[in-house]
C-alpha positions as CSV (number, residue, x, y, z in Angstrom):
1,M,-25.2,29.0,11.3
2,T,-27.4,28.4,14.4
3,V,-28.9,24.9,14.4
4,E,-32.3,24.4,16.0
5,R,-31.9,21.8,18.8
6,K,-35.6,21.1,19.4
7,A,-35.8,18.8,16.4
8,P,-34.6,15.2,17.0
9,P,-31.3,14.3,15.5
10,V,-31.2,12.9,12.0
11,L,-28.7,10.2,13.1
12,K,-28.2,8.9,16.7
13,L,-25.8,6.1,17.7
14,D,-26.4,4.9,21.3
15,D,-23.7,2.7,22.8
16,V,-23.1,0.8,19.6
17,A,-20.8,-2.2,19.4
18,V,-20.0,-4.0,16.1
19,A,-18.6,-7.5,16.1
20,Y,-17.3,-10.0,13.5
21,K,-17.7,-13.7,13.8
22,V,-14.3,-15.5,13.4
23,R,-13.0,-18.9,13.8
24,G,-13.3,-19.7,17.5
25,G,-15.6,-16.9,18.5
26,E,-16.0,-13.2,17.7
27,I,-14.1,-9.9,17.7
28,E,-15.6,-6.6,18.7
29,A,-14.2,-4.1,16.1
30,V,-16.2,-1.1,17.6
31,Q,-17.2,-0.7,21.2
32,N,-19.5,1.8,23.0
33,V,-19.8,4.4,20.3
34,S,-22.3,7.1,20.9
35,F,-22.9,10.4,19.0
36,D,-25.7,12.2,17.1
37,I,-25.9,14.5,14.1
38,H,-28.6,17.1,13.5
39,R,-29.9,18.7,10.4
40,G,-27.3,21.2,9.0
41,E,-24.4,19.7,11.0
42,S,-21.2,18.2,9.7
43,H,-19.7,15.7,12.1
44,G,-16.1,14.7,11.5
45,I,-14.8,11.3,12.6
46,V,-11.0,11.1,12.8
47,G,-8.4,8.6,13.9
48,E,-5.6,6.4,12.5
49,S,-6.3,3.4,10.3
50,G,-7.7,0.5,12.3
51,C,-9.6,2.7,14.7
52,G,-13.1,1.7,13.4
53,K,-14.1,4.9,11.5
54,S,-15.3,3.1,8.4
55,T,-16.8,0.2,10.4
56,V,-19.2,2.7,12.0
57,S,-20.3,3.9,8.6
58,W,-20.8,0.4,7.4
59,A,-22.8,-0.5,10.4
60,I,-25.2,2.4,9.7
61,L,-25.7,1.2,6.2
62,N,-25.6,-2.5,7.1
63,F,-22.6,-3.2,4.8
64,L,-20.8,-5.3,7.5
65,G,-20.7,-8.5,5.4
66,A,-21.9,-11.9,6.2
67,N,-19.9,-12.3,9.4
68,G,-20.4,-8.8,10.8
69,Y,-23.3,-7.5,12.9
70,V,-24.3,-4.9,15.5
71,K,-23.9,-6.7,18.7
72,R,-25.5,-4.1,21.0
73,G,-26.8,-0.6,21.0
74,R,-29.1,1.3,18.8
75,I,-28.7,3.2,15.5
76,L,-31.6,5.6,15.0
77,F,-32.2,7.4,11.7
78,Q,-35.0,9.9,12.0
79,G,-36.3,7.9,14.9
80,Q,-36.3,4.6,13.0
81,D,-34.1,1.7,14.3
82,L,-31.8,0.8,11.4
83,V,-30.5,-2.3,13.2
84,S,-33.8,-4.1,12.9
85,K,-34.4,-3.2,9.3
86,K,-33.5,-5.8,6.6
87,G,-33.7,-6.4,2.9
88,E,-36.0,-4.3,0.8
89,E,-36.9,-1.9,3.6
90,L,-33.3,-1.0,4.2
91,R,-32.5,-0.8,0.5
92,K,-35.2,1.9,0.0
93,L,-33.5,4.0,2.6
94,R,-30.0,3.6,1.1
95,G,-29.5,5.8,-1.9
96,D,-32.6,7.7,-1.1
97,Q,-32.7,9.2,2.4
98,I,-29.2,7.9,3.3
99,A,-26.3,8.3,0.7
100,M,-22.6,7.6,0.8
101,V,-19.6,8.9,-1.0
102,Y,-16.5,6.7,-1.0
103,Q,-12.8,7.5,-1.1
104,D,-12.4,5.9,-4.5
105,P,-15.2,7.2,-6.8
106,M,-14.7,4.2,-9.1
107,Q,-16.1,1.9,-6.4
108,A,-19.4,3.6,-6.9
109,L,-19.3,4.0,-10.7
110,N,-19.9,1.3,-13.2
111,P,-17.1,1.5,-15.8
112,S,-19.4,0.0,-18.6
113,M,-22.3,2.5,-18.2
114,R,-22.5,6.1,-19.3
115,L,-22.5,8.5,-16.4
116,G,-25.9,9.9,-17.3
117,D,-27.5,6.4,-17.1
118,Q,-26.0,5.8,-13.7
119,L,-27.2,9.2,-12.4
120,K,-30.7,8.8,-13.8
121,E,-31.0,5.4,-12.2
122,A,-31.0,7.0,-8.7
123,L,-34.2,9.0,-9.7
124,T,-36.0,6.4,-11.7
125,V,-35.6,3.7,-9.0
126,H,-36.3,5.8,-5.9
127,R,-38.6,8.5,-7.3
128,G,-40.2,6.9,-10.3
129,L,-39.4,9.8,-12.6
130,G,-39.5,9.6,-16.4
131,A,-36.2,9.6,-18.4
132,K,-36.5,13.2,-19.6
133,E,-37.3,14.7,-16.2
134,A,-34.6,12.6,-14.6
135,E,-32.0,13.8,-17.1
136,R,-33.0,17.4,-16.5
137,R,-32.5,17.0,-12.8
138,C,-29.2,15.2,-13.2
139,I,-27.8,18.0,-15.4
140,D,-29.0,20.6,-12.8
141,M,-27.3,18.7,-10.0
142,L,-24.0,18.3,-12.0
143,E,-24.0,22.1,-12.5
144,R,-24.8,22.5,-8.8
145,V,-21.5,20.6,-8.0
146,Y,-19.6,22.9,-10.4
147,M,-19.2,20.3,-13.2
148,P,-18.1,22.0,-16.4
149,D,-20.1,21.1,-19.5
150,A,-22.6,19.0,-17.5
151,A,-24.8,17.9,-20.5
152,N,-21.8,16.5,-22.3
153,V,-20.5,14.7,-19.1
154,M,-23.8,12.8,-19.0
155,R,-22.8,11.1,-22.3
156,R,-19.3,10.1,-21.1
157,Y,-18.0,7.0,-19.4
158,P,-16.2,7.2,-16.0
159,H,-12.7,6.8,-17.5
160,Q,-13.3,9.8,-19.8
161,I,-13.3,12.3,-16.9
162,S,-10.7,13.2,-14.3
163,G,-10.6,11.9,-10.7
164,G,-11.9,15.2,-9.3
165,Q,-14.8,15.1,-11.8
166,Q,-15.5,11.5,-10.9
167,Q,-15.8,12.5,-7.3
168,R,-18.2,15.3,-8.2
169,V,-20.4,12.9,-10.2
170,V,-20.6,10.6,-7.1
171,I,-21.5,13.5,-4.9
172,A,-24.1,14.7,-7.4
173,M,-25.5,11.1,-7.5
174,A,-25.7,11.0,-3.7
175,L,-27.6,14.3,-3.5
176,L,-30.1,13.7,-6.3
177,N,-32.8,12.6,-3.8
178,N,-31.9,15.3,-1.3
179,P,-30.9,12.7,1.4
180,A,-31.3,13.6,5.1
181,L,-27.9,11.9,5.9
182,L,-24.8,12.0,3.7
183,I,-21.9,9.8,4.8
184,M,-18.5,10.7,3.2
185,D,-15.6,8.3,3.7
186,E,-12.3,10.0,2.9
187,P,-13.8,11.7,-0.3
188,T,-10.8,14.0,-1.0
189,T,-7.8,11.9,0.0
190,A,-6.8,11.1,-3.6
191,L,-7.6,14.6,-5.0
192,D,-5.3,17.5,-5.8
193,V,-5.2,20.3,-3.2
194,T,-7.1,22.6,-5.6
195,V,-9.8,20.1,-6.4
196,E,-10.0,19.1,-2.8
197,A,-10.6,22.8,-1.9
198,A,-13.4,23.0,-4.4
199,V,-15.0,19.8,-3.1
200,L,-14.7,21.0,0.5
201,D,-16.3,24.3,-0.5
202,L,-19.1,22.3,-2.1
203,I,-19.6,20.2,1.1
204,A,-20.0,23.4,3.1
205,D,-22.5,24.7,0.6
206,L,-24.5,21.5,0.7
207,R,-24.7,21.6,4.5
208,R,-26.0,25.2,4.3
209,D,-28.2,25.0,1.2
210,F,-29.7,21.5,1.6
211,D,-29.7,21.5,5.4
212,T,-28.1,18.0,5.1
213,A,-26.6,16.1,8.1
214,I,-23.1,15.0,7.1
215,M,-20.9,12.4,8.6
216,Y,-17.3,13.0,7.4
217,I,-14.7,10.3,7.9
218,T,-11.0,11.3,7.4
219,H,-7.5,11.2,8.9
220,N,-6.9,14.8,7.8
221,L,-7.4,17.2,10.7
222,G,-7.1,20.2,8.5
223,V,-10.1,19.1,6.4
224,V,-12.2,18.6,9.5
225,A,-11.3,22.1,10.8
226,R,-12.5,23.5,7.5
227,V,-15.9,21.8,6.9
228,C,-17.1,20.3,10.2
229,T,-19.1,21.7,13.1
230,K,-18.3,18.8,15.5
231,I,-15.5,16.3,15.7
232,G,-15.3,12.8,17.2
233,V,-11.9,11.2,17.7
234,M,-11.8,7.4,17.5
235,Y,-9.1,5.1,18.8
236,A,-9.1,1.3,18.9
237,G,-12.9,1.1,18.2
238,E,-13.9,3.6,20.9
239,M,-14.9,7.3,20.7
240,V,-12.3,8.9,23.0
241,E,-13.1,12.6,22.5
242,R,-16.1,14.5,21.0
243,G,-17.1,18.1,20.9
244,T,-17.4,21.2,18.8
245,I,-14.6,22.0,16.4
246,A,-13.8,25.2,18.3
247,A,-13.6,23.6,21.7
248,V,-11.6,20.5,20.7
249,Y,-9.0,22.3,18.5
250,E,-8.5,25.1,21.0
251,R,-7.8,22.8,23.9
252,P,-7.8,19.1,23.1
253,Q,-8.4,17.1,26.3
254,H,-7.6,13.5,25.4
255,P,-3.8,12.6,25.0
256,Y,-4.6,10.9,21.7
257,T,-6.1,14.0,20.2
258,Q,-3.2,16.0,21.4
259,G,-0.8,13.5,19.8
260,L,-2.6,13.6,16.4
261,L,-2.3,17.4,16.3
262,R,1.4,17.2,17.1
263,C,2.0,14.9,14.1
264,V,0.8,17.5,11.6
265,P,3.2,20.0,10.1
266,K,1.9,23.5,10.2
267,L,1.9,25.5,6.9
268,G,4.9,27.7,7.2
269,A,6.8,25.5,9.7
270,D,10.2,24.1,8.6
271,K,12.5,21.3,9.7
272,A,15.0,23.7,11.2
273,S,12.6,25.4,13.6
274,S,10.0,22.8,14.4
275,L,9.7,19.0,15.0
276,L,7.0,16.5,14.3
277,Y,6.2,14.1,17.2
278,P,4.9,10.8,16.1
279,I,2.8,8.8,18.5
280,R,4.9,5.9,19.7
281,G,3.6,2.3,19.2
282,R,0.6,1.4,17.1
283,V,-3.2,0.9,17.3
284,P,-3.8,-2.5,19.0
285,P,-5.7,-5.1,17.0
286,P,-9.3,-5.7,18.2
287,N,-8.4,-9.1,19.7
288,S,-5.6,-7.8,21.9
289,R,-6.7,-4.6,23.4
290,P,-5.5,-3.8,26.9
291,A,-7.8,-4.4,29.9
292,G,-7.6,-0.8,31.1
293,C,-7.5,2.4,28.9
294,V,-7.0,1.3,25.3
295,F,-4.6,4.2,24.7
296,G,-2.7,3.5,27.9
297,P,0.3,1.7,26.3
298,R,1.0,4.7,24.0
299,C,0.1,7.5,26.5
300,D,2.7,9.8,28.1
301,Y,0.4,10.4,31.1
302,R,-0.3,6.8,32.0
303,R,-0.8,5.9,35.7
304,E,-1.7,2.8,37.6
305,R,-5.4,3.5,37.3
306,C,-5.1,3.6,33.5
307,I,-3.8,0.1,33.5
308,Q,-6.4,-1.3,35.8
309,E,-9.6,0.5,34.9
310,R,-11.3,1.3,31.5
311,P,-12.3,5.0,31.5
312,A,-15.9,6.0,30.7
313,L,-16.9,8.7,28.2
314,R,-17.7,11.7,30.4
315,T,-18.7,15.4,29.8
316,L,-16.3,18.1,31.0
317,A,-17.1,21.7,32.0
318,N,-16.6,23.0,28.5
319,G,-19.1,20.5,27.0
320,V,-16.4,18.2,25.5
321,Q,-16.9,14.5,26.1
322,V,-13.6,12.7,26.8
323,R,-12.7,9.1,27.7
324,C,-9.8,9.8,30.1
325,H,-9.4,9.5,33.9
326,F,-7.1,12.6,34.2
327,A,-8.3,14.9,31.3
328,E,-8.7,17.9,33.6
329,E,-5.2,17.6,34.9
330,I,-3.4,17.4,31.6
331,D,-2.0,20.6,30.1
332,P,-1.0,20.2,26.4
333,A,1.3,23.2,26.6
334,A,3.4,21.4,29.3
335,W,3.9,18.2,27.3
336,Q,7.4,16.9,26.9
337,P,8.2,14.1,24.4
338,S,8.9,10.6,25.7
339,E,12.4,9.3,25.6
340,E,11.0,6.5,23.4
341,I,10.3,8.9,20.6
342,E,13.4,9.1,18.4
343,L,13.6,12.7,17.0
344,P,15.8,13.6,14.0
345,T,18.9,15.7,14.3
346,V,18.8,18.3,11.6
347,K,22.1,19.8,10.7
348,K,22.0,23.4,9.5
349,R,24.2,23.9,6.4
350,E,26.2,27.1,6.8
351,E,27.9,27.2,3.4
352,E,26.5,26.8,-0.1
353,R,27.6,23.5,-1.5
354,A,28.2,22.5,-5.1
355,P,25.3,21.0,-7.0
356,I,25.1,17.2,-7.2
357,L,22.4,17.3,-9.9
358,E,22.0,20.0,-12.6
359,V,19.1,20.0,-15.0
360,K,19.0,22.4,-17.9
361,N,16.0,22.7,-20.2
362,L,15.0,19.1,-19.7
363,T,12.1,18.2,-22.0
364,K,10.0,15.0,-22.3
365,Y,7.4,14.6,-25.1
366,Y,5.2,11.6,-25.7
367,P,4.1,11.0,-29.3
368,V,0.4,10.4,-29.9
369,S,-0.7,8.2,-32.7
370,G,-4.1,8.8,-34.3
371,S,-6.4,6.2,-35.8
372,S,-7.2,7.8,-39.2
373,L,-5.9,6.4,-42.5
374,K,-3.5,9.4,-42.7
375,D,-2.1,8.6,-39.3
376,V,-1.7,4.9,-40.1
377,L,0.2,5.8,-43.3
378,G,2.3,8.4,-41.4
379,L,0.9,11.3,-43.3
380,G,-1.1,12.9,-40.5
381,E,-0.1,15.8,-38.3
382,K,2.4,14.6,-35.6
383,R,1.0,15.4,-32.2
384,Q,2.9,15.2,-28.9
385,V,2.0,15.4,-25.2
386,R,4.3,18.0,-23.7
387,A,4.7,16.3,-20.3
388,V,7.9,18.2,-19.3
389,E,9.2,21.3,-21.1
390,N,12.4,23.3,-20.5
391,V,12.8,22.5,-16.9
392,S,16.0,23.8,-15.2
393,F,17.2,23.6,-11.6
394,A,20.2,22.5,-9.5
395,V,20.2,20.6,-6.2
396,P,23.2,21.0,-3.8
397,K,24.8,18.0,-2.1
398,G,22.8,17.1,1.1
399,A,19.8,19.3,0.3
400,T,16.2,18.6,-0.4
401,L,14.2,19.9,-3.4
402,G,10.4,19.7,-3.0
403,I,8.3,19.6,-6.2
404,V,4.6,20.5,-6.0
405,G,1.7,20.9,-8.4
406,E,-1.6,19.4,-9.5
407,S,-1.9,15.9,-11.1
408,G,-0.7,15.9,-14.7
409,C,1.7,18.8,-14.2
410,G,4.7,16.6,-14.9
411,K,6.2,16.0,-11.4
412,S,6.4,12.2,-11.7
413,T,7.5,12.3,-15.4
414,L,10.3,14.7,-14.4
415,I,11.8,12.3,-11.8
416,K,11.2,9.3,-14.0
417,T,13.2,11.0,-16.7
418,I,16.0,11.8,-14.3
419,I,16.2,8.3,-13.0
420,G,16.0,6.8,-16.5
421,L,12.6,5.1,-16.5
422,E,11.8,7.5,-19.3
423,N,14.1,8.8,-22.1
424,S,14.4,12.5,-22.4
425,T,13.4,14.3,-25.6
426,A,15.8,17.3,-25.2
427,G,17.9,19.1,-22.6
428,K,20.6,18.0,-20.2
429,A,20.7,16.4,-16.8
430,E,24.1,15.9,-15.1
431,F,24.5,13.9,-12.0
432,L,27.9,13.8,-10.3
433,G,29.2,15.3,-13.6
434,F,27.8,12.5,-15.8
435,D,25.1,12.9,-18.4
436,I,22.0,10.9,-17.4
437,T,19.7,11.7,-20.3
438,G,20.7,8.7,-22.4
439,D,19.3,5.2,-22.5
440,I,19.4,3.7,-19.0
441,T,20.7,0.4,-20.5
442,T,23.9,2.2,-21.3
443,R,24.2,3.8,-17.9
444,D,27.2,2.8,-15.8
445,A,26.4,0.5,-12.8
446,K,28.1,2.9,-10.4
447,L,25.7,5.6,-11.6
448,I,22.7,3.4,-11.0
449,Q,23.9,2.6,-7.5
450,E,24.2,6.3,-6.6
451,L,20.6,7.2,-7.9
452,Q,17.7,5.4,-6.3
453,M,13.9,6.0,-5.9
454,V,11.1,5.6,-3.3
455,F,7.7,5.0,-4.9
456,Q,4.3,6.1,-3.6
457,N,2.9,2.6,-3.4
458,P,5.4,0.1,-2.0
459,D,3.2,-2.8,-2.8
460,S,3.6,-2.2,-6.5
461,T,7.4,-2.4,-6.2
462,M,7.8,-5.4,-3.8
463,N,7.8,-9.0,-4.8
464,P,5.2,-10.8,-2.6
465,S,7.1,-14.1,-2.8
466,Y,10.4,-12.8,-1.4
467,T,11.1,-12.0,2.2
468,I,11.9,-8.4,3.3
469,G,15.5,-9.4,4.0
470,Q,16.0,-10.9,0.5
471,Q,14.6,-7.7,-1.1
472,I,16.8,-5.3,0.8
473,A,19.8,-7.6,0.3
474,R,19.5,-7.8,-3.4
475,P,20.9,-4.3,-4.2
476,M,23.6,-4.7,-1.7
477,L,24.8,-7.9,-3.4
478,R,24.2,-6.5,-6.9
479,F,26.4,-3.4,-6.3
480,G,29.0,-5.1,-4.0
481,V,28.1,-3.1,-0.9
482,A,28.3,-6.2,1.2
483,S,29.5,-9.7,0.7
484,K,27.3,-12.8,1.1
485,A,28.8,-13.4,4.5
486,Q,28.1,-9.8,5.6
487,V,24.8,-9.1,3.9
488,R,22.4,-10.3,6.6
489,Q,24.2,-8.2,9.2
490,E,24.1,-5.1,7.0
491,V,20.4,-5.6,6.2
492,V,19.6,-5.9,9.9
493,K,21.5,-2.6,10.5
494,L,19.4,-1.0,7.9
495,L,16.2,-2.4,9.3
496,Q,17.1,-1.1,12.7
497,A,17.8,2.3,11.2
498,M,14.3,2.2,9.8
499,R,12.9,1.5,13.3
500,L,12.3,-2.1,12.4
501,G,13.9,-5.1,14.2
502,E,15.8,-8.2,13.0
503,N,12.5,-10.1,13.3
504,Y,11.3,-8.4,10.1
505,Y,14.1,-10.0,8.0
506,D,12.1,-13.2,7.3
507,R,8.7,-11.7,7.0
508,L,6.8,-11.4,3.7
509,P,5.3,-8.1,2.5
510,R,1.7,-9.2,3.3
511,Q,2.7,-9.4,7.0
512,L,3.5,-5.7,7.2
513,S,1.4,-2.6,7.7
514,G,1.4,0.2,5.1
515,G,3.8,2.3,7.1
516,E,6.2,-0.7,7.6
517,K,6.1,-1.4,3.9
518,Q,7.1,2.2,3.1
519,R,10.0,1.9,5.6
520,V,11.1,-1.2,3.7
521,G,10.9,0.7,0.5
522,I,13.1,3.4,1.9
523,A,15.5,0.8,3.3
524,R,15.8,-0.8,-0.2
525,A,16.4,2.6,-1.8
526,L,19.2,3.2,0.7
527,A,20.7,-0.3,0.5
528,S,23.1,0.7,-2.3
529,R,24.1,3.8,-0.3
530,P,23.1,6.3,-3.0
531,D,24.0,10.0,-3.1
532,L,20.6,11.0,-4.5
533,V,17.2,9.5,-3.6
534,L,14.0,10.5,-5.6
535,C,10.8,10.3,-3.4
536,D,7.5,10.2,-5.3
537,E,4.6,10.9,-2.9
538,P,6.2,8.6,-0.2
539,V,3.8,9.7,2.6
540,S,0.6,10.7,0.9
541,A,-1.3,7.5,1.7
542,L,-0.2,7.2,5.4
543,D,-1.8,8.1,8.7
544,V,-0.6,11.3,10.2
545,S,1.4,9.5,13.0
546,V,3.1,7.2,10.5
547,Q,3.7,10.1,8.1
548,A,5.4,12.0,10.9
549,A,7.6,9.0,11.7
550,I,8.6,8.5,8.0
551,L,9.4,12.2,7.6
552,N,11.6,12.1,10.8
553,L,13.3,9.0,9.5
554,L,14.1,10.6,6.1
555,L,15.5,13.7,7.9
556,Q,17.7,11.5,10.1
557,V,18.9,9.5,7.1
558,Q,19.7,12.7,5.3
559,S,21.6,14.0,8.3
560,D,23.6,10.8,8.9
561,L,24.4,9.9,5.3
562,D,24.4,13.4,3.7
563,T,21.9,12.1,1.2
564,T,20.4,14.5,-1.4
565,L,16.6,14.2,-1.9
566,I,14.0,15.2,-4.4
567,F,10.7,15.1,-2.7
568,I,7.3,15.1,-4.6
569,A,4.1,15.6,-2.6
570,H,0.7,17.3,-3.1
571,D,0.6,18.4,0.6
572,L,2.2,21.8,0.7
573,S,2.5,21.7,4.5
574,V,4.7,18.6,4.3
575,V,6.8,20.0,1.4
576,R,7.4,23.3,3.3
577,F,8.4,21.4,6.4
578,F,10.7,18.9,4.7
579,S,12.4,20.9,1.8
580,D,15.2,23.4,1.6
581,S,14.0,24.7,-1.8
582,V,10.7,24.2,-3.7
583,A,9.8,24.1,-7.4
584,V,6.1,24.7,-8.4
585,M,5.1,23.0,-11.6
586,Y,2.2,23.6,-13.9
587,L,1.5,21.9,-17.2
588,G,5.0,20.6,-17.7
589,Q,6.8,23.9,-16.7
590,I,8.3,25.3,-13.5
591,M,6.4,28.4,-12.6
592,E,8.3,29.3,-9.5
593,I,11.5,28.1,-7.8
594,G,13.4,29.2,-4.8
595,P,14.2,28.7,-1.1
596,A,11.3,27.2,0.8
597,D,10.8,30.2,3.1
598,A,10.6,32.5,0.1
599,I,8.1,30.4,-1.8
600,Y,5.6,30.5,1.2
601,A,5.6,34.3,1.6
602,P,4.8,37.1,-0.8
603,P,5.6,37.7,-3.6
604,Y,4.0,34.5,-5.0
605,H,3.4,33.3,-8.5
606,P,-0.4,33.4,-8.9
607,Y,-0.5,29.6,-9.2
608,T,1.5,29.2,-6.0
609,E,-0.8,31.6,-4.2
610,A,-3.8,29.6,-5.3
611,L,-2.2,26.3,-4.1
612,L,-1.4,27.8,-0.7
613,S,-4.9,29.1,-0.3
614,A,-6.3,25.6,-0.9
615,V,-4.3,23.9,1.8
616,P,-6.6,22.7,4.7
617,I,-5.1,24.1,8.0
618,P,-5.7,22.2,11.2
619,D,-6.8,25.4,13.0
620,P,-10.4,26.6,12.7
621,K,-9.3,30.2,13.7
622,A,-6.8,30.6,10.9
623,Q,-7.6,33.5,8.5
624,Q,-6.8,32.1,5.1
625,K,-7.5,33.7,1.7
626,Q,-9.9,31.9,-0.5
627,I,-8.6,31.7,-4.1
628,R,-10.2,29.0,-6.2
629,L,-9.0,28.2,-9.7
630,E,-11.7,28.0,-12.4
631,G,-11.8,25.1,-14.8
632,S,-9.5,22.1,-15.2
633,V,-5.8,21.9,-16.1
634,P,-5.6,22.2,-19.9
635,S,-4.4,19.3,-22.0
636,A,-0.7,18.9,-22.3
637,L,-1.4,17.7,-25.9
638,N,-2.4,21.3,-26.8
639,P,-1.3,23.7,-24.0
640,P,-2.4,27.3,-24.1
641,S,-0.2,29.8,-26.0
642,G,1.7,32.5,-24.1
643,C,1.6,31.8,-20.4
644,R,0.3,28.3,-19.8
645,F,-1.5,29.4,-16.7
646,H,-3.4,32.4,-18.2
647,T,-6.6,30.5,-18.8
648,R,-7.1,30.0,-15.0
649,C,-5.1,32.9,-13.6
650,P,-7.0,35.0,-11.0
651,R,-4.3,37.7,-11.1
652,R,-4.2,38.1,-14.9
653,P,-5.8,41.6,-14.9
654,F,-2.7,42.9,-13.1
655,A,-0.4,41.9,-16.0
656,P,0.6,44.5,-18.7
657,E,-2.0,45.3,-21.3
658,G,-4.7,44.1,-18.9
659,G,-3.5,40.6,-19.3
660,Q,-3.6,40.4,-23.1
661,V,0.2,39.8,-23.2
662,C,-0.4,36.6,-21.2
663,E,-2.3,35.1,-24.1
664,T,0.3,35.7,-26.8
665,T,3.8,35.9,-25.2
666,A,5.6,33.4,-23.0
667,P,6.4,35.0,-19.7
668,P,10.0,35.9,-18.7
669,W,11.8,34.7,-15.6
670,Q,11.9,37.4,-13.0
671,E,14.5,37.2,-10.1
672,V,12.6,38.6,-7.1
673,A,15.3,37.6,-4.6
674,T,18.5,35.7,-4.5
675,G,17.7,32.3,-5.9
676,H,14.0,33.0,-6.0
677,R,12.6,33.2,-9.6
678,I,9.0,33.6,-10.9
679,L,7.8,32.9,-14.4
680,C,5.2,35.6,-14.8
681,H,4.4,38.9,-16.7
682,I,3.1,40.6,-13.6
683,P,5.8,43.0,-12.1
684,P,7.4,41.8,-8.9
685,E,6.4,45.0,-7.0
686,T,2.8,44.2,-7.9
687,L,3.1,40.6,-6.7
688,R,4.6,41.9,-3.4
689,S,1.6,44.2,-2.9
690,F,-0.8,41.2,-2.5
691,D,-1.6,40.2,1.1
692,P,-0.2,36.9,2.5
693,V,-2.4,33.8,2.0
694,I,-2.5,33.4,5.7
695,A,-3.0,36.4,7.9
696,P,-0.1,36.8,10.4
């Protein structure tokens, strides 16, 4: 849409610096940040953790804490200087004309209050509406954000709805007073790809229908390409590049922006034909930034002038603002990786190898106990959550199986059952020829040594009181991989393989960054030299550069040690890049399984097609089909009869009998190519006739 430029911007930051008072002085967390957002614009702010993105949003709202303040510059909201506003005057603006949506919706929701009471409060406090009128407007707004059964949701507590629904409630709350400015801080990071797509569609609708100015903070370049009109790239507290989405993505001018885009796997790219290039080094802390260009120590184009002189933000011929001395001379297409970037060596497997893990009809049910008298006496109907049901697959030695699907589909339960953290209900799982479905306490120590796991959150699996060296050494000593005399040397070797030095041996977990902790988690999983490693969302919470480094590291480990991997992630671009084969799960069952290149091209299972259409692509020119699933994932306590996906399937009319068979009969497995199977009633030739999700 065309935005009228005659009106003043809704938000304008002019040379803003934010400082924090610390012992012995102060630290400038943000320096010289300038940008503006007009009505109907969505301005994305991207960058790695520690770049100052969230600090800028807190400065706008004056949420900097007791020791933080705007040191210089102006923050103008509809012409009013927010820096000078205090107390009640600022509180009236927040929640009314300025609203914020946080990454974690539970930060904004009171767990002890019904959702309806929390929503109505925004209208009764800021608009003085009566309870009935406020409730009517709240229900209307919940319906506006596609909340199913909005009137009933008003009576629920936050824990009684899903994470995606919680985020919709927070967005509805933010929009109740039709704010002029909506600030969104990573609002979709924790959401499934399908829910994320619905929320991003909603954001685009809000910008169009409400003419709202949106400031969108994220590290996901694909999300910004989908919903934003402008982008600002921040690094080490400074805005290093800013312009329209089309101009910046078509030809990024700053070396940092170029580096971020090289870290992101493209949907359809694989590890055999493409590489990820992490940005070497890390973001400098605010108290030790270099004197010249702040990106200079990590820049592949650095010259003497970059070391001596801090570049100013200047406007180039294409209208893009960039903070670089030599932006016009840099050709992204001619870039060559620095020798400091260690790239993995991916070995191509020519022959088909024997499976190291075979799973046949593996099933995991959780019994559910009721609270009625019949249930207490054991006379009530026995109910079970069907978390995993009749799952079968095989993983060859040295290969990677990726598992994708929405939250609650059974991915994590599946690998927890394989590793022994959960007992299986039925079925078989053989690892190295041994049955691993029994009680883990009876499992042979050698089998435990060969089967290890990397968890999503390394903090939850690390002892904060033990050093990194002690935690990696423990499995080595436990399984006899190294003697007490050799263990330190072996741990140091492993740390160096993880791109960490010997100086990390005596550090505690709290002294490491998130990416470093994840590397330690991988090192500990590899310490026993296992044949099979299960990875549960190991990169989902990491910055794109750290994610690229971790993926490269896992690829190198696999190449060097011939390790077999099962890799769970909700980012289908990452799974496609990293995996040899992919299994798509829905409501406890595998819907499609096969080689990775076959899964990402027609014919698709209708669920796979919907997942692929929801992936944010870091290319604003990409022509991607828009297939959105209606409703939520049904309960695993009472899954639908017939095909479990039929209640949400957009391709159901193409099945026999106009889709009636989907309701009553479980679908058959159809072999559409060698090793590629789809669980669906729709004939393979019909599935092949559908256009690709992304136009070639």
